[in-house]
C-alpha positions in Angstrom: 11.7 13.0 -35.8 13.7 10.4 -37.6 15.9 8.2 -35.5 14.4 9.3 -32.2 14.8 6.5 -29.7 11.9 5.5 -27.5 12.7 4.0 -24.1 10.8 2.6 -21.1 10.6 5.3 -18.4 9.5 4.7 -14.8 9.3 7.3 -12.1 8.4 6.1 -8.6 8.2 7.7 -5.1 9.6 5.6 -2.3 9.4 6.0 1.5 12.4 5.8 3.7 11.9 2.0 4.1 12.1 1.5 0.4 8.5 0.8 -0.2 6.9 2.2 -3.4 4.2 4.7 -2.3 3.3 6.0 -5.7 4.1 5.3 -9.4 4.1 8.5 -11.4 5.3 7.2 -14.8 5.5 3.7 -16.3 5.5 4.1 -20.1 7.5 4.4 -23.3 8.7 7.9 -24.0 10.8 9.5 -26.7 14.0 11.5 -25.8 13.1 15.0 -24.7 12.1 17.2 -21.8 9.0 16.3 -19.8 7.3 17.8 -16.7 5.3 15.9 -14.2 3.7 16.9 -10.9 3.5 14.8 -7.7 0.3 15.5 -5.9 1.4 14.5 -2.4 -1.9 15.4 -0.6 -2.4 11.9 0.7 1.1 11.5 2.0 2.5 12.6 5.3 5.5 14.9 5.8 8.8 13.1 5.7 11.7 12.0 3.5 11.0 10.3 0.2 13.2 9.1 -2.7 12.3 9.7 -6.3 13.7 7.1 -8.6 13.7 7.6 -12.4 14.7 4.9 -14.8 15.0 5.6 -18.5 16.5 2.6 -20.4 19.6 1.7 -18.5 20.0 5.1 -16.8 18.9 5.4 -13.2 18.6 8.6 -11.1 17.6 8.8 -7.5 16.9 12.0 -5.6 16.0 12.5 -1.9 13.3 15.0 -1.2 11.7 16.3 2.0 7.9 16.7 2.0 6.8 19.4 4.4 3.2 20.2 5.0 
């Protein structure tokens, strides 16, 4: 698609202490809709933060992992 802008996208999972526990995405992506899955088998139950950065936009979401 002509004129489609590609931006650096990162998605990371952080524990409650702010430590990066897993990086899901760190790549250039075109604008659009994407789907990713976090396989949390090796992580314990608890509260985690998902941080997504796309260009200058930043979104943080709190999630509860229950096993």
